[in-house]
C-alpha positions in Angstrom: -16.6 -3.5 -24.4 -19.2 -1.7 -21.1 -16.0 -1.8 -19.6 -13.3 0.1 -21.8 -15.8 2.9 -20.3 -16.3 2.3 -17.1 -13.8 4.7 -14.5 -11.9 2.7 -11.7 -11.2 3.9 -8.7 -7.8 5.6 -7.6 -6.3 7.7 -4.3 -3.1 9.4 -3.4 -1.7 8.7 -0.3 1.4 9.8 1.6 3.0 7.6 3.5 1.5 8.2 6.7 -2.2 7.8 5.2 -0.5 4.3 3.4 1.0 3.4 6.7 -2.6 3.6 7.6 -4.7 2.6 5.5 -2.8 -1.1 5.5 -2.9 -1.6 9.2 -6.6 -0.8 8.5 -6.6 -3.4 6.0 -5.1 -5.8 7.6 -5.3 -5.7 11.2 -7.9 -8.2 11.3 -5.7 -10.7 9.4 -4.6 -13.7 11.6 -1.4 -13.9 9.9 -0.3 -10.4 10.9 -2.4 -10.6 14.2 -0.4 -13.2 16.1 2.5 -10.9 15.5 2.1 -7.5 15.4 0.5 -5.4 18.5 -1.2 -2.7 16.6 -1.5 -0.3 19.6 -4.2 1.4 18.1 -3.5 1.6 15.2 0.1 3.4 15.4 1.7 2.6 13.3 4.8 4.1 14.4 5.3 0.7 16.6 5.6 -1.5 13.3 8.5 -2.5 11.9 9.5 -1.6 8.4 9.7 -5.1 7.7 5.9 -5.6 9.3 5.8 -2.8 6.8 7.3 -4.3 3.6 4.7 -7.8 3.9 1.5 -5.8 4.6 2.7 -3.7 1.5 3.0 -6.7 -0.5 -0.4 -8.7 0.4 -2.3 -5.5 -0.4 -0.1 -5.0 -4.3 -2.2 -8.6 -4.7 -4.8 -7.9 -3.4 -5.2 -5.9 -5.6 -3.9 -7.7 -8.1 -6.2 -10.6 -8.1 -8.9 -7.8 -8.9 -7.2 -5.6 -11.4 -5.7 -2.8 -9.9 -2.4 -1.6 -9.1 -0.2 -0.2 -6.1 3.0 1.9 -7.1 4.9 3.8 -5.6 6.4 7.7 -6.5 9.3 9.7 -5.0 10.6 12.6 -6.4 14.6 13.0 -6.2 16.3 15.6 -8.0 13.1 16.9 -9.4 12.6 14.1 -11.1 9.4 12.2 -10.5 10.7 8.2 -9.8 8.2 5.4 -10.2 8.4 2.3 -7.7 6.2 -1.0 -8.1 7.9 -2.7 -5.3 9.3 -2.3 -1.9 12.8 -4.5 -1.4 15.2 -4.4 1.6 13.4 -1.0 3.8 10.7 0.9 4.3 10.5 3.9 1.8 10.4 7.1 3.6 8.2 9.9 2.1 6.8 8.2 -0.9 3.5 8.6 -2.4 1.7 6.0 -3.1 -1.4 5.3 -5.8 -3.5 3.0 -5.5 -6.3 1.6 -8.7 -8.5 -0.1 -7.6 -9.8 -2.7 -10.3 -13.0 -4.2 -10.4 -14.7 -6.4 -8.8 
């Protein structure tokens, strides 16, 4: 019962900030550091494929701790939500991260 009243941390990020978050979060991960030159944190030189892999990793990490990761885009004045990135890295999405409890 106590957990029902606890507040969870939620942050929103624009596309550039979310890329930066992914890089900072996973730059020291051996799975990605072998394949990617991080160039001092610059996300301009990271492939869309690598960004999608980092996104999937972040989504899974959050899910394991009870959190969520959702992308939003505005299309013809309609706000659409997305719970996955499948083929190309999306441009101009906003990202909402809800952190779970440890």
